[in-house]
Residue frames relative to the residue before (quaternion, step in Angstrom):
aa qw qx qy qz dx dy dz
M 1.0000 0.0000 0.0000 0.0000 0.00 0.00 0.00
S 0.6644 0.5177 -0.3134 0.4386 3.60 1.19 -0.45
R 0.5521 0.6026 -0.3919 0.4225 3.63 1.25 0.00
P 0.5166 -0.6356 0.4687 0.3309 3.54 -1.08 0.61
P 0.5412 -0.6175 0.4335 0.3713 3.63 -0.96 0.55
I 0.1200 -0.7642 0.6320 0.0468 3.57 -1.12 0.74
S 0.4846 -0.6688 0.4811 0.2939 3.48 -1.21 0.55
L 0.6459 -0.4998 0.3848 0.4300 3.60 -1.15 0.32
W 0.6213 0.5422 -0.3374 0.4541 3.59 1.04 -0.87
E 0.6839 0.4790 -0.3013 0.4606 3.61 0.85 -0.90
Q 0.6248 0.5319 -0.3370 0.4617 3.62 1.03 -0.71
R 0.6824 0.4904 -0.2870 0.4599 3.57 0.91 -0.94
A 0.6642 0.4829 -0.3115 0.4781 3.59 0.96 -0.90
A 0.6601 0.4909 -0.3461 0.4511 3.69 0.87 -0.66
V 0.6407 0.5146 -0.3288 0.4655 3.56 0.97 -0.74
A 0.6619 0.4849 -0.3126 0.4786 3.54 0.97 -0.82
R 0.6483 0.4993 -0.3321 0.4691 3.64 0.92 -0.65
L 0.6314 0.5210 -0.3277 0.4717 3.57 0.99 -0.76
R 0.6440 0.5130 -0.3203 0.4684 3.60 1.00 -0.78
E 0.6228 0.5468 -0.3273 0.4538 3.57 1.05 -0.81
L 0.6949 0.4663 -0.2665 0.4782 3.54 1.14 -0.76
G 0.6286 -0.5914 0.3185 0.3919 3.54 1.28 0.15
R 0.4687 0.6651 -0.4567 0.3597 3.59 1.21 0.33
D 0.2533 -0.7723 0.5608 0.1577 3.61 -0.63 1.03
Q 0.7495 0.2652 -0.1404 0.5900 3.57 1.08 -0.84
V 0.1348 -0.7784 0.6103 0.0584 3.53 -0.83 0.96
D 0.0966 -0.7986 0.5918 0.0522 3.54 -0.57 1.18
E 0.7429 -0.4395 0.2909 0.4126 3.56 -1.34 0.29
N 0.6581 0.5127 -0.3228 0.4470 3.60 0.92 -0.88
A 0.6710 0.4878 -0.3030 0.4690 3.59 0.90 -0.93
L 0.6359 0.5491 -0.3243 0.4346 3.56 0.97 -0.81
F 0.7230 0.4321 -0.2435 0.4810 3.57 0.78 -0.99
S 0.6008 0.5413 -0.3607 0.4647 3.57 1.12 -0.55
M 0.6624 0.4894 -0.3091 0.4756 3.59 1.01 -0.83
V 0.6297 0.5154 -0.3545 0.4607 3.59 0.96 -0.75
E 0.6421 0.5239 -0.3264 0.4546 3.61 0.93 -0.76
Q 0.6169 0.5309 -0.3211 0.4842 3.59 1.09 -0.83
M 0.6677 0.5005 -0.2986 0.4631 3.61 0.87 -0.96
R 0.6764 0.4802 -0.3015 0.4700 3.59 0.94 -0.78
Q 0.6231 0.5210 -0.3416 0.4729 3.60 1.06 -0.62
I 0.6080 0.5296 -0.3445 0.4808 3.60 0.96 -0.75
T 0.6712 0.5036 -0.3001 0.4537 3.58 0.86 -0.93
E 0.6523 0.5067 -0.2971 0.4790 3.59 0.95 -0.89
D 0.6612 0.5006 -0.3171 0.4601 3.61 0.89 -0.89
S 0.6939 0.4597 -0.2991 0.4667 3.60 0.81 -0.88
A 0.6290 0.5165 -0.3505 0.4633 3.66 1.03 -0.58
A 0.6549 0.5433 -0.3073 0.4261 3.57 1.08 -0.69
R 0.6380 0.5065 -0.3295 0.4773 3.62 1.15 -0.58
P 0.5165 -0.6323 0.4810 0.3194 3.51 -1.10 0.81
A 0.4454 -0.6873 0.5164 0.2502 3.55 -1.07 0.77
R 0.1684 -0.7679 0.6092 0.1044 3.54 -1.00 0.83
S 0.3808 -0.7239 0.5248 0.2359 3.58 -0.86 0.91
A 0.6510 -0.5108 0.3898 0.4042 3.52 -1.23 0.34
L 0.6321 0.5343 -0.3352 0.4502 3.58 1.04 -0.77
S 0.6669 0.5002 -0.3234 0.4477 3.64 0.84 -0.80
R 0.6380 0.5159 -0.3401 0.4595 3.58 1.14 -0.52
R 0.6995 0.4760 -0.2713 0.4587 3.57 1.10 -0.69
L 0.5891 0.6377 -0.3825 0.3162 3.57 0.93 -0.76
P 0.6663 0.4982 -0.3514 0.4294 3.69 0.76 -0.74
N 0.6815 0.4976 -0.2773 0.4594 3.61 1.18 -0.57
R 0.5229 0.6505 -0.4193 0.3571 3.63 1.17 -0.14
R 0.4418 -0.6672 0.5337 0.2736 3.54 -1.15 0.65
P 0.5749 -0.5670 0.4540 0.3766 3.50 -1.24 0.50
P 0.5806 -0.5860 0.4182 0.3802 3.58 -1.08 0.63
I 0.4819 -0.6489 0.5139 0.2874 3.54 -1.26 0.65
A 0.5042 -0.6453 0.4803 0.3142 3.55 -0.95 0.91
S 0.4524 -0.6969 0.4820 0.2780 3.58 -0.86 0.89
R 0.4132 -0.7059 0.5266 0.2317 3.52 -1.11 0.84
R 0.1484 -0.7988 0.5759 0.0903 3.61 -0.98 0.82
């Protein structure tokens, strides 16, 4: 009762991730620890400013070629 509520999606994703890491048995502590890690990753990525694909390409563009007359 002292644990925060989690969605079914979060529970399934956390169990899947723990299994990927080699855990055969998933206990309550491991489950909620993984959910907390997943939530922290989401919060960190939301806090960073988004960069568009165009802004990533612009610094790599060459200067325009001078027109021939």
